[in-house]
C-alpha positions in Angstrom: -103.8 61.3 -178.8 -104.5 58.1 -177.2 -107.9 57.4 -175.6 -106.5 55.0 -173.0 -107.3 56.0 -169.5 -106.1 54.0 -166.5 -109.4 54.8 -164.8 -111.3 53.1 -167.5 -109.9 49.7 -166.5 -110.1 50.1 -162.7 -112.5 47.8 -160.9 -113.9 48.1 -157.5 -113.6 45.2 -155.1 -115.0 44.9 -151.6 -112.8 43.8 -148.7 -114.6 40.4 -148.8 -113.8 39.9 -152.5 -110.1 40.7 -152.0 -109.7 38.6 -148.9 -111.7 35.6 -150.0 -108.8 34.4 -152.1 -106.7 33.9 -148.9 -107.2 31.9 -145.8 -108.3 33.6 -142.6 -105.4 35.1 -140.6 -104.3 32.8 -137.9 -105.3 33.4 -134.3 -102.6 33.3 -131.6 -102.7 33.7 -127.9 -100.3 36.0 -126.1 -99.3 35.3 -122.6 -97.8 38.5 -121.1 -95.9 38.4 -117.8 -94.8 41.2 -115.5 -91.8 40.3 -113.3 -90.6 41.3 -109.9 -87.9 44.0 -109.9 -85.2 41.6 -108.6 -86.0 38.9 -111.1 -82.3 38.1 -111.9 -81.5 37.5 -108.2 -84.6 35.4 -107.5 -85.3 33.3 -110.6 -82.5 30.8 -110.2 -84.4 28.0 -108.4 -87.3 28.2 -110.9 -85.5 28.9 -114.2 -84.8 25.3 -115.3 -88.4 24.3 -114.9 -89.6 27.5 -116.6 -87.4 27.1 -119.6 -88.0 23.3 -119.7 -91.8 23.8 -119.9 -91.4 26.4 -122.7 -89.1 24.1 -124.7 -91.5 21.1 -124.2 -94.4 23.1 -125.5 -92.4 24.5 -128.4 -91.4 20.9 -129.3 -95.1 20.0 -129.2 -95.9 23.0 -131.5 -98.1 24.8 -129.1 -95.6 27.5 -128.1 -94.6 29.4 -131.2 -92.1 31.7 -129.5 -91.3 33.5 -126.2 -88.8 35.4 -124.2 -88.2 38.2 -121.8 -88.4 41.9 -122.5 -86.9 44.9 -120.8 -86.8 48.7 -121.1 -84.4 50.0 -123.7 -80.9 50.4 -122.2 -81.6 48.0 -119.3 -80.3 44.5 -119.0 -83.0 43.5 -116.4 -86.1 42.0 -117.8 -89.4 43.5 -116.5 -91.6 40.8 -118.1 -91.9 38.2 -120.8 -94.1 37.5 -123.8 -95.1 34.1 -125.1 -97.0 33.2 -128.3 -99.3 30.1 -128.2 -101.4 28.4 -130.9 -104.4 28.0 -128.5 -105.8 29.7 -125.5 -105.7 26.3 -123.7 -101.9 26.1 -124.3 -101.4 29.6 -122.9 -103.5 28.7 -119.8 -101.6 25.4 -119.4 -98.3 27.2 -119.5 -99.4 29.8 -116.9 -100.8 27.1 -114.6 -97.7 25.0 -114.7 -94.9 27.6 -114.9 -92.7 27.6 -111.8 -92.1 31.3 -112.2 -95.7 32.0 -111.2 -95.7 29.6 -108.2 -92.3 31.0 -107.2 -93.5 34.6 -107.1 -91.3 35.8 -110.1 -94.4 36.8 -112.0 -96.5 39.6 -110.4 -99.1 39.7 -113.2 -100.1 37.6 -116.2 -102.6 38.2 -118.9 -103.8 36.2 -122.0 -104.9 38.1 -125.1 -106.2 36.8 -128.4 -104.1 38.1 -131.3 -105.0 38.0 -135.0 -101.8 37.8 -137.0 -102.2 40.3 -139.9 -98.6 40.6 -140.9 -96.0 37.8 -140.9 -96.3 34.1 -140.1 -96.1 34.0 -136.3 
């Protein structure tokens, strides 16, 4: 019979030892919007400026991704989520977004997000 035991070669590592081989997870900033119920009817005059600002910041590399969301089965967005590389970029977008000034957004929040899975 063999005296080999898998437990005999097992080592214990702390979380710090296993994660020190990798860089720290990136921080991102989530800008979350809640929309008015009749967003589709009222966004028209503001949409070009809203999308233009998002595309400009994406080209600069400060807006990673973004877009509207809606309840399953509905075609009407009830909000949007944008991912930014810095808190300042998220704040700039919210300050300059025509959707906020135009009353399309009823509530906006910025949250810090640590990316644990994926590359966003």
